[in-house]
C-alpha positions in Angstrom: 0.0 0.0 0.0 1.4 3.4 -1.0 1.4 6.1 1.8 0.7 9.7 0.7 1.0 12.7 3.0 -2.5 14.0 3.8 -1.1 17.6 3.3 1.2 18.3 0.4 4.2 20.4 1.2 3.2 24.0 2.1 5.2 27.1 1.7 6.2 28.9 4.9 3.6 31.5 4.4 0.9 29.0 3.8 2.0 27.1 6.9 1.7 30.3 9.0 -1.7 30.9 7.5 -2.7 27.4 8.4 -1.8 28.1 12.1 -4.0 31.1 12.1 -6.8 29.1 10.5 -6.6 26.5 13.2 -6.7 29.2 16.0 -9.7 30.8 14.4 -11.4 27.4 14.3 -10.6 27.0 18.0 -11.7 30.5 19.1 -15.0 30.4 17.2 -15.8 27.0 18.6 -14.8 28.0 22.2 -16.9 31.2 22.1 -20.0 29.1 21.4 -19.0 26.4 23.9 -18.5 29.0 26.7 -21.9 30.5 26.1 -23.6 27.2 26.4 -21.6 25.0 28.7 -19.5 27.4 30.9 -21.5 30.6 31.5 -24.2 30.2 34.2 -27.7 29.9 32.7 -30.2 30.2 35.6 -33.2 30.3 33.3 -32.3 27.1 31.5 -33.3 28.5 28.1 -31.3 27.3 25.2 -28.5 29.8 24.4 -27.6 28.5 20.9 -24.8 29.2 18.5 -23.5 27.4 15.5 -20.2 25.6 15.8 -20.7 23.6 12.6 -21.8 26.5 10.5 -18.9 28.5 11.7 -16.4 25.7 11.0 -17.4 25.5 7.4 -16.4 29.2 6.9 -13.1 29.2 8.9 -10.8 28.6 5.9 -12.7 30.9 3.6 -12.6 33.8 6.1 -9.0 33.1 7.1 -7.9 33.3 3.5 -10.0 36.4 2.8 -9.0 38.4 5.9 -5.4 37.4 6.3 -4.4 37.5 2.6 -6.7 39.4 0.4 -8.9 41.9 2.3 -8.0 45.6 2.1 -9.1 48.5 4.3 -11.5 49.9 1.8 -13.3 46.5 1.4 -16.5 45.7 3.2 -17.8 42.2 4.1 -21.3 40.8 4.9 -20.7 37.7 7.0 -23.4 34.9 6.9 -25.4 35.0 10.1 -24.3 31.7 11.6 -20.6 32.5 11.1 -20.6 35.4 13.5 -18.3 33.6 16.0 -15.7 33.4 13.2 -15.9 37.1 12.7 -15.4 37.7 16.4 -12.4 35.3 16.4 -10.8 37.1 13.5 -11.3 40.5 15.0 -10.0 39.3 18.3 -6.7 38.1 16.7 -6.4 41.4 14.9 -6.8 43.4 18.2 -10.2 44.9 17.2 -12.2 43.0 19.9 -11.4 43.0 23.6 -11.0 39.6 25.2 -13.7 40.2 27.8 -16.3 40.0 25.0 -15.4 36.4 24.0 -17.4 35.1 27.0 -20.5 37.2 26.2 -21.9 35.6 23.0 -25.7 36.0 23.1 -25.5 37.6 26.6 -27.3 40.9 27.3 -25.0 43.7 26.2 -22.5 41.3 24.7 -21.7 39.8 21.3 -24.9 39.5 19.3 -26.3 36.3 17.9 -25.7 37.6 14.4 -23.4 40.3 13.2 -24.9 43.7 14.0 -23.6 47.2 13.0 -25.7 48.9 15.6 -25.4 46.5 18.6 -22.2 44.5 18.5 -19.1 45.6 20.4 -17.2 44.2 17.5 -16.5 46.0 14.2 -19.2 44.9 11.7 -19.6 46.1 8.1 -23.1 44.8 7.5 -25.8 43.5 9.8 -27.0 40.0 8.9 -29.4 37.6 10.4 -32.5 37.8 8.2 -31.6 35.3 5.5 -31.1 36.7 2.1 -31.2 40.3 3.2 -27.6 40.5 4.6 -26.4 38.7 1.5 -27.7 41.4 -0.8 -26.8 44.4 1.3 -23.3 44.8 -0.3 -25.0 45.2 -3.6 -26.9 48.3 -2.3 -23.8 49.4 -0.4 -21.9 49.4 -3.7 -24.5 51.5 -5.4 -24.7 53.9 -2.4 -20.9 54.3 -2.5 -21.0 55.1 -6.2 -23.8 57.6 -5.7 -21.9 59.4 -3.0 -18.8 59.4 -5.1 -20.7 60.9 -8.1 -21.8 63.7 -5.8 -18.2 64.6 -4.9 -18.0 62.6 -1.7 -14.8 60.8 -0.7 -15.6 57.1 -0.1 -12.4 55.5 -1.5 -12.4 52.2 -3.4 -12.9 48.7 -2.3 -14.7 45.4 -3.0 -18.0 44.5 -1.5 -18.0 40.9 -0.3 -20.9 38.7 0.7 -20.3 35.4 2.5 -23.4 33.4 1.7 -24.6 30.0 2.8 -25.7 27.8 -0.1 -29.2 27.3 1.4 -29.5 31.1 1.5 -29.7 31.1 -2.2 -33.3 29.7 -1.8 -34.4 33.2 -0.9 -36.2 35.1 -3.6 -34.7 38.4 -2.4 -31.3 37.1 -3.6 -32.5 36.7 -7.2 -34.5 39.9 -7.3 -31.2 41.7 -6.4 -28.9 39.7 -8.7 -31.2 40.3 -11.7 -31.6 44.1 -11.4 -30.0 45.6 -14.5 -27.8 48.0 -12.5 -26.1 45.1 -10.7 -24.3 43.7 -13.7 -22.1 46.9 -13.8 -20.8 46.5 -10.2 -17.4 45.0 -10.6 -16.6 45.5 -6.9 -19.2 42.8 -5.9 -17.8 39.4 -4.8 -20.1 36.7 -3.4 -18.5 33.7 -1.8 -21.0 30.8 -1.5 -20.3 28.3 1.3 -21.5 25.1 -0.5 -21.7 22.8 2.5 -24.8 21.1 1.1 -26.7 21.2 4.4 -29.6 23.3 5.7 -30.9 23.4 9.2 -32.8 20.2 9.2 -31.2 18.0 6.6 -28.7 17.3 3.8 -30.1 19.2 0.8 -31.1 16.4 -1.7 -29.9 18.3 -4.8 -28.2 21.7 -4.3 -27.9 22.1 -8.1 -24.7 24.2 -8.2 -24.5 23.8 -12.0 -28.0 25.4 -12.3 -27.0 28.2 -9.9 -23.8 28.8 -11.9 -25.8 29.2 -15.0 -28.2 31.6 -13.4 -25.4 33.9 -12.1 -23.6 33.7 -15.5 -26.8 34.6 -17.3 -27.0 37.7 -15.1 -23.6 38.8 -16.3 -21.5 37.6 -13.3 -18.1 35.9 -13.4 -18.5 32.4 -12.0 -15.6 30.7 -10.2 -15.7 27.3 -8.5 -13.4 26.0 -5.9 -14.5 22.4 -5.5 -11.4 20.2 -4.8 -8.3 20.6 -2.6 -4.8 19.7 -3.5 -5.0 16.1 -2.1 -7.9 15.2 -4.4 -6.4 17.1 -7.3 -3.2 15.0 -7.0 -5.3 11.8 -6.8 -7.2 12.7 -9.9 -3.9 12.6 -11.8 -3.2 9.0 -10.8 -4.6 5.9 -12.6 -8.2 5.6 -11.6 -8.3 9.4 -10.8 -10.9 10.1 -13.5 -13.1 7.5 -12.0 -12.7 9.0 -8.6 -13.6 12.5 -9.9 -16.6 11.1 -11.8 -17.8 9.2 -8.7 -17.7 12.2 -6.4 -19.2 14.5 -9.0 -22.1 12.2 -9.7 -23.1 11.0 -6.3 -26.0 12.7 -4.5 -25.5 15.0 -1.7 -26.8 12.6 1.0 -24.5 9.8 -0.2 -21.5 12.1 -0.1 -22.4 13.3 3.4 -22.7 9.7 4.6 -19.2 9.0 3.3 -17.9 11.8 5.5 -19.1 9.8 8.6 -17.6 6.5 7.4 -14.5 4.8 8.9 -11.7 3.9 6.4 -12.8 0.3 6.1 -16.3 1.4 5.2 -15.0 3.9 2.7 -13.0 1.1 0.9 -16.3 -0.8 0.6 -18.6 2.1 -0.4 -16.5 4.5 -2.5 -15.6 2.3 -5.5 -19.2 1.3 -6.2 -18.1 -1.5 -8.5 -15.6 0.5 -10.6 -12.4 -1.6 -11.0 -10.1 1.3 -11.6 -11.4 3.2 -8.6 -11.1 0.0 -6.5 -7.4 -0.2 -7.4 -6.8 3.5 -6.6 -8.5 3.2 -3.2 -6.7 0.0 -2.4 -3.4 1.8 -2.8 -4.2 4.5 -0.3 -3.4 4.3 3.4 -6.2 5.0 5.9 -5.2 8.5 6.7 -5.0 9.6 3.1 -8.4 7.9 2.3 -10.0 9.6 5.2 -8.5 12.9 4.3 -9.3 12.8 0.6 -13.0 12.4 0.8 -13.3 15.7 2.8 -10.5 17.5 0.9 -12.7 20.2 -0.7 -11.6 23.5 -2.2 -13.3 25.6 0.5 -10.9 24.2 3.0 -7.8 24.6 0.9 -6.0 27.9 1.5 -4.1 27.7 -1.7 -7.1 26.9 -3.9 -9.0 29.7 -2.3 -6.1 32.1 -2.8 -5.9 31.2 -6.5 -9.7 31.8 -6.9 -9.5 35.2 -5.2 -6.6 36.2 -7.4 -8.7 35.4 -10.5 -11.5 37.8 -9.6 -12.4 40.1 -12.5 -13.2 43.5 -11.2 -15.0 44.6 -14.3 -18.2 42.6 -13.4 -19.7 41.0 -10.3 -18.1 37.7 -9.3 -19.5 34.7 -7.4 -17.2 32.0 -6.0 -18.7 28.6 -5.2 -16.5 27.2 -2.5 -17.3 23.6 -1.6 -17.0 22.9 2.1 -17.9 20.4 4.8 -20.3 21.6 7.5 -18.5 21.2 10.8 -15.1 20.8 9.1 -12.4 19.9 11.7 -14.9 19.2 14.5 -16.2 15.8 15.7 -19.6 16.7 14.2 -18.3 17.3 10.7 -20.7 16.2 8.0 -23.4 15.0 10.4 -26.9 15.8 9.0 -28.1 17.2 12.4 -25.0 19.2 13.3 -26.5 22.6 12.6 -26.9 23.5 16.3 -25.0 20.7 17.9 -22.4 21.3 20.5 -19.1 19.5 21.1 -18.9 17.6 24.4 -16.2 18.6 26.9 -14.1 15.6 25.8 -14.5 16.6 22.1 -13.5 20.2 22.9 -10.4 18.9 24.7 -9.4 16.8 21.7 -9.8 19.8 19.4 -7.6 21.9 21.8 -4.9 19.3 21.7 -5.0 19.0 17.9 -4.7 22.8 17.2 -2.2 23.4 20.0 -4.1 25.4 22.5 -5.7 24.7 25.9 -9.1 24.4 27.4 -7.8 26.0 30.6 -6.6 29.1 28.7 -8.9 29.3 25.7 -8.4 32.9 24.8 -4.6 33.1 24.4 -3.3 34.9 21.4 -0.2 33.9 19.5 3.1 34.2 21.3 4.5 37.7 20.7 7.1 37.7 18.0 6.0 34.4 16.5 5.3 34.2 12.8 1.4 34.0 13.3 1.6 37.0 15.7 3.6 39.0 13.1 1.0 38.1 10.4 -1.9 39.2 12.7 -0.1 42.5 13.4 0.6 43.1 9.7 -3.0 42.4 8.7 -4.4 44.6 11.5 -2.2 47.5 10.2 -3.3 46.8 6.6 -7.0 46.8 7.5 -6.9 49.8 9.8 -9.5 52.4 9.0 -9.5 56.0 10.1 -12.6 57.0 12.2 -15.3 58.7 10.1 -16.8 62.0 11.3 -20.2 62.6 9.8 -20.8 66.0 8.2 -23.9 67.9 9.3 -26.9 67.9 6.9 -27.5 71.5 5.6 -30.2 73.3 7.5 -33.8 72.4 6.5 -36.7 74.8 6.8 -39.5 73.7 9.1 -42.1 75.6 7.0 -41.6 76.6 3.4 -44.4 79.2 3.8 -47.0 78.2 1.2 -50.6 77.6 2.0 -52.1 75.2 -0.5 -55.5 76.0 -1.9 -58.1 74.5 -4.1 -58.4 70.7 -4.4 -55.3 68.5 -4.0 -54.1 65.1 -2.9 -51.5 64.3 -0.3 -49.7 62.2 -2.9 -49.3 65.2 -5.2 -48.2 67.3 -2.3 -45.1 65.1 -1.9 -43.8 66.1 -5.4 -44.8 69.7 -4.8 -42.9 69.9 -1.5 -39.7 68.4 -3.0 -39.8 71.0 -5.8 -40.3 73.8 -3.3 -37.4 72.5 -1.3 -35.0 72.9 -4.3 -35.8 76.7 -4.2 -36.1 77.3 -0.5 -33.1 75.1 0.7 -31.0 74.1 -2.3 -28.1 72.8 -0.3 -30.3 70.5 1.7 -32.3 69.5 -1.4 -29.1 68.4 -3.1 -28.8 65.7 -0.4 -32.2 64.3 -1.3 -32.3 61.1 -3.4 -35.6 59.5 -4.4 -36.1 55.9 -5.3 -39.0 54.2 -7.1 -39.8 50.6 -8.3 -41.0 51.8 -11.7 -43.8 54.0 -10.3 -42.4 57.6 -10.6 -45.1 58.9 -12.9 -48.0 57.2 -11.1 -46.9 58.6 -7.7 -46.6 62.2 -8.8 -42.8 62.4 -8.8 -42.7 63.4 -12.5 -42.0 67.1 -11.8 -39.2 66.3 -9.4 -37.6 63.8 -11.8 -37.7 66.4 -14.6 -36.1 68.9 -12.3 -33.3 66.9 -10.8 -32.8 64.1 -13.4 -32.2 60.4 -13.0 -28.9 59.2 -11.5 -26.6 57.0 -13.5 -22.9 56.3 -13.3 -22.4 57.7 -16.8 -24.5 60.1 -18.8 -26.9 58.4 -21.3 -28.8 60.0 -24.2 -32.4 60.8 -23.7 -33.8 59.9 -27.1 -37.2 61.4 -26.4 -35.8 64.8 -25.3 -37.0 66.5 -28.4 -40.4 64.7 -28.5 -43.1 67.4 -27.7 -45.5 64.8 -26.4 -43.1 63.5 -23.8 -44.0 64.8 -20.4 -41.6 62.8 -18.1 -38.1 63.4 -19.3 -35.7 60.5 -18.4 -32.3 62.3 -18.3 -29.7 59.9 -16.9 -26.5 61.4 -15.6 -24.2 61.3 -12.6 -25.7 64.6 -11.3 -29.3 63.0 -11.1 -31.0 62.6 -7.8 -33.6 59.9 -8.7 -32.9 56.2 -8.8 -35.3 53.9 -10.6 -35.2 50.2 -10.0 -37.2 47.4 -11.4 -40.5 46.2 -9.9 -39.0 44.6 -6.8 -39.8 46.3 -3.5 -37.1 44.4 -1.6 -34.5 45.9 -3.9 -36.0 49.4 -3.4 -35.8 49.3 0.4 -32.4 47.5 0.4 -30.9 50.4 -1.5 -32.9 52.8 0.6 -31.3 51.4 3.8 -27.8 51.7 2.4 -28.3 55.2 1.1 -29.5 56.0 4.6 -26.3 54.6 6.1 -23.8 56.7 4.2 -23.5 59.2 7.0 -22.0 56.5 9.2 -19.9 54.7 6.5 -18.3 57.6 4.8 -19.4 60.7 6.8 -21.6 61.8 3.9 -25.3 62.1 4.9 -28.0 61.7 2.4 -31.8 62.2 2.6 -33.2 59.1 0.9 -36.9 58.9 0.1 -38.4 55.6 -1.3 -41.8 55.8 -2.9 -43.9 52.7 -3.6 -47.5 51.7 -3.6 -48.8 51.4 -0.1 -50.4 47.9 -0.7 -46.8 46.7 -1.1 -45.3 48.2 2.0 -45.7 45.0 3.9 -43.8 43.1 1.2 -40.9 45.6 1.7 -41.2 45.8 5.4 -38.7 43.1 6.5 -35.7 44.4 4.5 -36.6 48.0 5.3 -36.9 47.2 9.0 -33.6 45.3 8.9 -32.0 48.4 7.2 -33.3 50.6 10.1 -31.8 48.0 12.6 -28.5 48.3 10.8 -28.5 52.1 11.1 -30.0 53.1 7.8 -32.1 56.3 8.2 -34.6 56.9 5.4 -38.2 57.8 4.5 -40.6 55.3 3.1 -43.6 56.7 1.3 -46.6 54.5 0.7 -49.0 55.9 -1.9 -51.7 55.5 -3.0 -53.2 53.9 0.1 -56.3 52.4 1.6 -59.7 52.0 -0.1 -59.2 55.3 -1.9 -57.8 53.0 -4.5 -61.5 52.0 -4.9 -61.5 51.1 -8.7 -58.4 48.9 -8.2 -60.3 46.5 -5.9 -59.5 44.6 -2.8 -56.1 43.4 -3.9 -54.8 47.0 -3.9 -56.5 48.3 -0.8 -54.0 48.5 2.1 -55.5 47.7 5.5 -52.8 47.1 8.1 -50.1 49.5 7.0 -51.2 52.3 9.5 -50.6 50.0 12.5 -47.5 48.6 10.9 -46.1 52.1 10.8 -47.1 52.6 14.5 -45.3 49.4 15.5 -42.1 49.7 13.6 -39.1 50.4 15.8 -36.8 53.3 14.8 -39.5 54.8 12.7 -42.0 57.7 13.0 -45.2 57.1 11.0 -47.3 59.9 9.5 -50.6 59.9 7.7 -51.3 63.5 6.7 -54.8 64.7 5.8 -53.9 67.9 3.9 -51.1 69.1 1.6 -49.7 71.4 4.3 -49.5 68.5 6.7 -47.5 66.6 4.1 -45.0 69.5 3.8 -44.6 69.9 7.5 -44.3 66.2 8.3 -41.9 65.5 5.4 -39.6 68.4 6.4 -39.6 67.2 10.0 -38.8 63.6 8.9 -36.0 64.9 6.6 -34.5 66.8 9.6 -34.2 63.5 11.5 -32.0 61.8 8.9 -28.3 61.4 8.6 -27.3 61.9 12.2 -26.2 59.6 15.1 -29.6 60.1 16.9 -31.6 60.0 13.8 -34.8 58.1 13.0 -36.6 56.9 9.9 -40.1 57.8 8.8 -43.1 56.3 7.0 -45.6 58.5 5.2 -48.9 57.1 4.1 -50.4 59.2 1.4 -53.6 59.2 -0.7 -54.9 60.0 -4.1 -58.2 61.2 -2.8 -58.8 64.9 -3.9 -59.5 67.0 -0.8 -60.7 70.6 -0.5 -57.6 72.3 1.1 -59.7 75.0 2.7 -60.9 72.3 5.2 -57.5 72.5 6.8 -58.3 76.0 8.1 -54.6 76.9 8.3 -54.2 79.9 10.6 -53.1 83.1 9.0 -51.4 84.5 12.1 -47.7 83.4 12.1 -47.7 82.4 15.7 -50.9 80.4 15.4 -49.6 78.8 12.2 -46.4 77.7 13.9 -48.5 76.3 16.8 -50.5 74.3 14.3 -47.3 73.1 12.6 -45.8 71.8 15.9 -49.0 69.9 16.6 -49.1 68.4 13.2 -45.5 67.2 13.6 -46.2 65.9 17.1 -49.1 63.7 16.1 -52.5 65.4 16.2 -54.2 68.8 16.2 -57.7 70.1 16.9 -59.5 70.9 13.6 -62.9 71.8 15.0 -63.7 73.0 18.6 -67.3 73.2 19.6 -68.3 76.3 21.5 -69.8 74.2 24.3 -68.2 71.1 25.9 -68.5 68.5 23.2 -71.0 65.7 23.3 -68.7 63.6 21.2 -65.1 63.8 19.8 -64.3 62.6 16.3 -60.7 61.6 15.8 -59.9 61.0 12.1 -56.8 60.4 10.1 -55.7 60.9 6.5 -58.3 60.6 3.7 -61.2 60.1 6.1 -61.0 63.6 7.6 -63.6 65.0 5.2 -66.1 62.4 6.3 -65.4 63.3 10.0 -66.0 67.0 9.2 -69.2 66.3 7.3 -70.5 64.1 10.1 -69.6 66.8 12.7 -71.6 69.4 10.8 -74.6 67.1 10.7 -74.3 66.3 14.4 -74.1 70.0 15.2 -77.3 70.6 13.3 -78.9 67.9 15.5 -77.9 69.9 18.6 -74.8 67.8 19.5 -71.6 69.9 19.8 -68.6 68.1 18.3 -64.8 68.3 18.5 -62.9 67.0 15.5 -59.2 66.0 16.0 -57.0 65.4 13.0 -54.5 62.6 13.9 -51.3 62.7 11.9 -49.2 60.1 13.7 -50.8 57.4 15.9 -47.3 56.2 16.8 -46.3 59.6 18.3 -49.6 59.8 20.2 -49.0 56.3 21.6 -45.5 57.3 22.7 -47.0 60.4 24.3 -49.5 58.2 26.2 -46.6 55.9 27.3 -44.5 58.9 28.3 -47.3 60.3 30.5 -47.3 56.9 32.2 -43.6 57.0 32.8 -42.7 54.5 30.1 -39.5 55.5 28.2 -38.4 54.9 24.6 -35.0 54.3 23.1 -35.1 57.5 21.1 -36.4 59.6 24.0 -39.6 60.3 25.8 -42.8 61.0 23.8 -44.1 64.6 23.8 -47.0 64.3 26.1 -47.9 67.9 25.7 -49.6 67.0 22.4 -52.2 65.1 24.3 -53.2 68.2 26.2 -53.4 70.1 22.9 -55.5 67.6 21.0 -57.4 65.8 23.8 -57.6 68.2 26.8 -59.1 66.6 29.9 -61.7 69.4 30.2 -63.2 68.4 26.8 -63.2 64.6 27.4 -66.2 63.1 25.7 -67.3 59.8 24.0 -64.9 59.1 21.1 -65.4 57.9 17.5 -62.1 57.1 15.7 -62.0 56.9 11.9 -59.3 55.9 9.5 -58.8 54.2 6.1 -57.1 51.2 7.6 -57.6 48.8 10.5 -59.5 50.5 13.4 -57.3 49.1 16.2 -54.7 51.7 15.0 -56.5 54.4 16.9 -58.4 52.4 19.5 -55.8 53.3 22.2 -57.0 56.9 22.1 -60.1 56.0 24.2 -57.7 55.2 27.0 -56.4 58.8 27.3 -59.5 59.8 29.3 -61.1 56.3 29.6 -64.2 57.3 27.6 -66.7 55.2 25.7 -65.7 54.7 22.1 -66.5 53.4 18.7 -63.8 52.6 16.2 -64.4 52.7 12.5 -62.1 51.5 9.8 -61.4 48.6 7.4 -61.3 45.0 8.6 -62.0 43.0 5.4 -60.9 42.8 1.8 -62.8 45.3 -0.5 -63.9 45.2 -4.0 -63.9 47.5 -7.1 -66.2 50.4 -7.2 -66.4 54.2 -7.0 -65.1 55.7 -3.8 -68.5 56.5 -2.2 -69.7 53.0 -2.7 -66.5 51.4 -1.3 -66.6 53.8 1.7 -70.2 52.8 2.5 -69.2 49.1 2.1 -66.5 49.5 4.8 -68.4 52.0 7.0 -66.2 55.0 6.4 -69.0 57.3 5.2 -70.5 60.2 7.1 -73.7 58.3 7.7 -71.9 55.6 9.6 -69.9 58.2 11.6 -73.1 60.0 12.6 -74.8 56.7 13.6 -71.8 55.7 15.7 -71.7 59.0 17.4 -75.4 59.0 18.2 -75.1 55.5 19.7 -72.4 56.8 22.1 -74.3 60.0 22.9 
């Protein structure tokens, strides 16, 4: 029997890198072990962590960080490999040792990489599968946008470290297929092809199919499938049969071979092939055991060659074949996703990698080759702290008083155009985004004014066509970005544009506009962007049953309460054009700053008589109204006598409340009408009055006294074009009897009056509800 070394001769540099790789494996495993088996756990709840998922990424991340990464590069790390990131940063001196014992502990290392909550340097928050993977795409576009505006962002690649099962997510392919992505040569995805998901071995991962899909989208496709041991065996007699056997076997069969002893491998691997039988017979047990798991994702040299082959003129995806749990006792087991090493197995790992269970957090000996490598890499990757520039001053009130009949949707475009004249420096920071709905959401005037952003100027072939109303002038100076019809892409880019203040010190004021019925489709990635520090404004329009002819499929119902409940976000639903201006300006003023917040505006296409807003002419009274609008509510009608009933209405339903109030007054029942602009801010005010704090500061409880003074407490009818529970809490301010009107079921096509009657949003229903309470 011929004996072959399980590791071909390595260069000194590769040997040092191998030492670092083994220490990263140890540290990432020990971090999870300590959290689960050492740290006291009085509640008995499972702590969790992913030793096997981390192990499959150790070689990839070692090769990337310690050989190829540069200071300007950014990396999104797959969620379950966060312990590897912590181990790497610890060896580079970026993470204090005291945090290694705090994985998933309150105030400690987060379960998944987090820009906003980790004590460890993190480029991209991950954890919601598919969203973290695509974030570098939008980060690359955001960097190019800032650079086109004269900002200084530097150069660098945008890496995504992705689990193969993560490619099941539709958000991945929506992003990959967007036409702008094919131009982003700085994108590099590295796919950890370990062929396992949480519950099982994936029956057929279909890498060939995935390779074709990326290639069809214009990506460079690189594959690192085999390590040097296997590659050398392929050159021997019978090697072709060995390659063919491994290539053609199913994933479950391959995973089963990983758990076989050498004698079992000799029986199962040849599968009746005489040439392969002879090759296997000539290998010693160690070589046979090593070769079956000698995949390219665990070969530092093979990975290095792939990284050197990256073509920076187009996006690149690297498929790196790995073994889940590589180097651990659990490697290749189909249920190893959340499994933990025993104390005995941890001790065996410590002995193999040359460390100690009793001193698990030791760095390399000062002056040793691995220590010198860590120091050199730390210096190479060092980034200067970023100081965020201040956003140019924004006006609180542009000064116009809208008249005639208008919609809140149209008021958005009008306000943006007014901003270019009243505050041009601030307006230059605004960037709008749409998923192919600019014209139908009244952004046409704004787009004509500022142009469409593009890396290079492109001809507008319809510029001289007199019948063309919306001019599509694409140039680097443009401030509008148009994506395809994919809401997740829109909010992904929105989040990254909203994070430029913290990445490069260049704050932007991003506004994403989409149809309100699709806000919930976009909510998860937008919410994750807020969690990651991206501050932006999301505008949902048209909304509610005012989309009457479109039918129930396009009538949003739950979005008002979604806006109320979204952390890090202030929601507004203005009733009048002036309310849109004031709330939008207030929302813009909260962007691009360390204590900033995002906002959600829900707008309507319902034409409303603007005189109903009764905007005060006196400057002081006008400012008082503006403060109330921005704080969440304002009195629109005050009865001369104490009211018999209060009508609290929001958005497009305010005209019905006013009409009902006039009819009730005629019946001898005095009525107060309160226009609610932000149920979320009102709820915060209620909580603040009760002594409940919020992360972004206490609510402004004074607005409750302005809109719902105790001396005017009366039975309450709430009304909105959405689910009625959004405003139901208002009855608790003074503990009054209440009726709550809104939309609780799918609608159908029809004219607005018919649909409002169907849902009980008409003045007749309001009057009846009020009389029942009175």
